[in-house]
PAMIVEX-263264 format. One line per field, with one value per residue (C-alpha): y, x, z. Coordinates in steps of 0.001 Angstrom, whole numbers. Layout:
% PAMIVEX-263264
Y	Y	... $
X	X	... $
Z	Z	... $
//
This chain:
% PAMIVEX-263264
Y	7050	5062	3794	67	-1393	-4983	-6416	-9553	-11394	-9687	-12406	-12125	-9932	-7060	-7306	-7274	-4233	-2477	-3247	-1650	1604	1459	1030	3831	6133	5358	2795	-424	-3513	-6786	-9347	-12299	-14775	-18429	-20637	-21263	-18163	-17647	-16685	-17113	-13697	-11901	-9359	-9234	-5856	-4268	-5409	-5258	-2978	-6009	-8692	-11784	-14365	-17431	-18727	-18561	-15699	-17178	-20229	-18243	-17654	-14145	-13659	-14619	-12224	-9415	-9999	-9592	-6467	-4728	-1594	-1322	1884	202	-3135	-3840	-6699	-8235	-11785	-13703	-15610	-14175	-15074	-17594	-20147	-22400	-23473	-25741	-24209	-21795	-19742	-16951	-19205	-19945	-16279	-15310	-17692	-16887	-13091	-11672	-13491	-13349	-9647	-8836	-10774	-9211	-5725	-6185	-7353	-4507	-2025	-3614	-3438	293	137	3481	2506	-595	-1073	-3822	-5072	-5692	-6017	-3674	-5969	-4329	-973	-2140	-3893	-421	1700	-569	-2224	-3498	-6070	-7675	-8420	-8110	-11601	-13147	-14646	-13100	-9391	-9569	-10864	-8320	-5605	-7237	-7587	-3822	-3138	-5372	-3877	-353	-1202	-2585	628	3107	5587	4076	3116	4483	1675	2059	-334	-539	-1878	-3544	-4327	-6324	-6053	-6562	-6896	-9448	-10342	-12934	-16496	-15937	-17129	-14448	-15603	-14680	-17990	-19614	-17356	-18173	-21907	-21447	-19656	-22437	-25076	-23564	-22831	-19978	-17830	-15588	-11943	-9425	-6272	-3930	-5473	-3198	-3543	-1207	-2164	-1101	-2068	-3617	-410	1594	-811	-382	3399	3443	1192	3357	6420	4943	4381	7894	9938	7863	8704	6227	4180	5357	2967	3572	1974	2442	2333	3453	2198	1091	-2346	-3891	-7643	-8265	-6298	-8204	-11590	-10497	-9253	-12635	-14528	-12321	-12644	-16393	-16759	-19084	-19269	-19052	-16782	-14162	-14113	-11194	-12512	-10963	-11895	-13714	-16173	-17642	-17529	-21193	-22434	-20426	-21756	-25318	-24657	-23313	-26334	-28746	-27051	-27277	-31016	-31340	-29263	-26300	-22654	-19838	-16640	-14949	-17246	-17936	-16521	-13268	-13170	-13430	-10675	-8527	-9225	-7637	-4385	-1350	-1776	959	3305	6948	7263	10743	9164	8251	9119	12551	11377	8499	9996	7049	7910	7275	4124	2218	-509	-1919	-2305	-4089	-6438	-7325	-7736	-10073	-12270	-12475	-13409	-16285	-17514	-17434	-19164	-21679	-25368	-26684	-28820	-32561	-34301	-37584 $
X	28554	25376	23707	22981	19787	19333	15883	14974	12385	13422	11907	8528	5658	6369	10143	10116	7810	10171	13177	11411	11069	14585	16159	14016	15275	18927	19770	21687	20067	21060	18244	18178	15327	14490	15125	14081	13933	10344	11665	15266	15352	13580	16344	17665	16003	18073	21437	24171	22104	20708	22832	20784	21464	19305	19204	17476	18894	17355	19649	22843	25312	25946	29223	27585	24688	27064	29018	25856	24814	28169	28085	24304	22464	19118	17378	13859	12449	9813	9816	7871	4631	1147	-2271	-3087	-950	-2736	69	181	-1374	-580	-317	1419	4465	4598	4354	6847	9395	8513	8248	9542	12805	14206	13344	15055	18175	18489	17800	20464	23004	22028	22758	26164	26894	26194	22895	21070	17482	15356	11809	9515	6713	3963	178	-2770	-4064	-1452	-3038	-6562	-5438	-4529	-7156	-10185	-9728	-13304	-12104	-10013	-7137	-4612	-5668	-4940	-1543	-968	-1686	-109	3149	3036	2955	5835	7789	7620	8655	11726	12886	12353	14292	17216	17351	17075	19939	21633	19261	15901	13316	9834	6944	4453	1058	-115	-3716	-5067	-2539	-3121	-684	1408	5005	6728	6599	4521	948	-965	-2314	-5853	-6059	-7136	-10205	-10999	-10768	-13203	-15665	-15421	-16222	-19538	-22923	-23340	-20749	-21591	-20629	-21235	-22641	-21004	-17556	-14884	-11099	-8270	-6514	-3426	-1452	2011	3303	1959	3603	6954	6617	5500	8365	10986	9212	9457	13163	13785	11289	9912	10516	12126	9406	6921	4052	2368	-976	-1236	-4285	-5330	-8889	-11828	-12813	-16153	-15757	-19039	-17848	-14546	-16286	-18652	-15733	-14018	-17195	-17770	-14222	-14134	-17461	-18918	-22426	-21605	-24146	-22797	-25319	-25418	-25666	-25279	-22245	-24407	-25553	-22034	-21002	-21791	-20053	-16927	-16976	-17100	-14046	-12152	-13154	-12092	-8700	-8296	-9008	-6130	-3826	-3971	-4883	-5468	-3495	-6887	-9723	-12251	-15045	-13181	-11918	-15481	-16628	-13824	-14977	-18264	-16602	-15323	-11528	-10878	-7950	-7821	-4887	-4247	-2946	321	266	1835	4340	5588	4958	3220	1031	-2606	-3139	-6006	-6732	-9820	-7737	-5039	-7678	-8855	-5263	-4519	-7551	-6880	-3244	-4363	-6824	-4120	-1429	-3193	-2993	-6052	-8516	-7847	-10355	-12010 $
Z	-8147	-8846	-5707	-5398	-3956	-2791	-3548	-1599	-3672	-6901	-9091	-7364	-8473	-6091	-6211	-9995	-10054	-7643	-9814	-12794	-10855	-9394	-12835	-14239	-11467	-12062	-9389	-9900	-8393	-6797	-6709	-4332	-4746	-4404	-7442	-10121	-12273	-13445	-16881	-17998	-19663	-16802	-16228	-19801	-20566	-17780	-19127	-16496	-14238	-12378	-10722	-9922	-7207	-6602	-3055	311	2375	5521	5127	4472	7299	8596	6730	3438	4018	5031	1839	-221	1697	1405	-714	-901	-82	611	1159	-114	1976	-318	1053	3695	4264	3825	5210	2468	4311	6829	9180	12222	15329	16787	13599	15519	15934	12209	11185	13892	12425	8794	9003	12278	12967	9395	9083	12366	11364	7916	9297	11980	9405	7071	9833	10425	6695	6619	4726	4964	4068	4713	3399	4735	2457	5000	5116	5426	8149	10385	9557	10351	13526	14777	13005	13627	17036	16886	14320	17117	14730	17558	18667	15255	14466	11051	11678	15128	13674	10837	13491	15356	12088	11688	15261	15278	11977	13328	16483	14495	12488	15365	15272	12228	9389	8231	8287	6792	6227	3359	4406	1219	190	-2789	-5626	-9349	-12223	-14065	-14813	-17009	-15710	-12551	-12156	-10207	-6853	-7952	-9820	-6540	-6443	-10046	-9275	-6383	-8646	-11241	-8644	-7512	-8992	-6504	-4749	-1767	-1550	1211	-437	2102	1637	158	6	-847	-4080	-6028	-9114	-9024	-10617	-7675	-5213	-6964	-6935	-3300	-2236	-3930	-2533	966	399	-923	1087	3947	7584	9954	11679	9071	8278	4938	4015	254	-1999	-5438	-5608	-3453	-4791	-3858	-3363	-5169	-8215	-8200	-8222	-10987	-13094	-12788	-13692	-16730	-18067	-17379	-19222	-16577	-15146	-11431	-9732	-7322	-4486	-2030	1542	5005	7090	9634	6955	6666	10312	11044	7888	8733	12291	10972	8788	11800	13871	11114	10922	14682	14565	12075	14267	11880	12356	9877	10372	10621	11674	8939	11092	11548	7949	6670	9000	7620	4052	5046	6145	4300	4277	1756	2388	1356	-1094	280	3509	1817	-1909	-1564	1041	-1125	-4550	-6200	-9170	-9967	-12013	-13617	-11079	-12888	-16045	-14043	-12608	-16110	-17336	-14412	-15035	-18767	-18098	-15872	-18493	-21165	-19109	-16851	-17583	-19496	-17566	-18068	-20305	-19365 $
//
């Protein structure tokens, strides 16, 4: 009998990429995602292999959620809030309510429904909070709650359900009907004559295809309580900004600057947020310091364990930028 997998966030970039891999490997899929559909024919290529539901699982009662979970081998938890949100202070409370509590509830109900596997789509900031304590990320609301999200899911699975967590870095790729989040960076570049970059800053990066493969690999091969930071490429921030400027055909100058040069400006942003009762999930001062560090991840840490393939990350970056340019709304004319 064909196994069924429930993908929470199946119409999002990562959920959709996961569904591609699941279908290719012979699973049937149930997708639950917030309305509206990004493209009406999004699941048409899969025929009856994908059953789509639109709704907010966090607002469904337990019986309704249990009914959806019944008969599923695995749950892919690809929903939640990321660090781009600037919530009311303290940010830890916001991310606790957005990421920790819903994950714990769904994991507990999944266990009751007899689900065997549960995969959390988390953040590489959880990895660096542990691996680089000098960054002091344990004091920041977003990474702290990402770590707690993992732990409550693991605890709900203990003895009954294998729970794993992907620690995801920068991700590039496209899907029908969704504007990639990188548009916000492109808008920032457009608005400035100069844009600062820290020459030492590096981030781990992957393609959506690699995320889908890693997620299904975690489901099929991951160990309970396993945390998997994935990467396919070490991306220099300065190179990323220059690539965007080149493809956008704008004149913004990318200016190498040391971290210390921006410290006061970042502090002022944090203070302005505090005056409005807001708080970033990672303070702007600390986030800028992080952008000046090498946050690359050796693919060998998890690639063999999860079985995700090599992919062309630079090509995916270019594809993503070109997609945004082709699909964004034109600037209003005076």
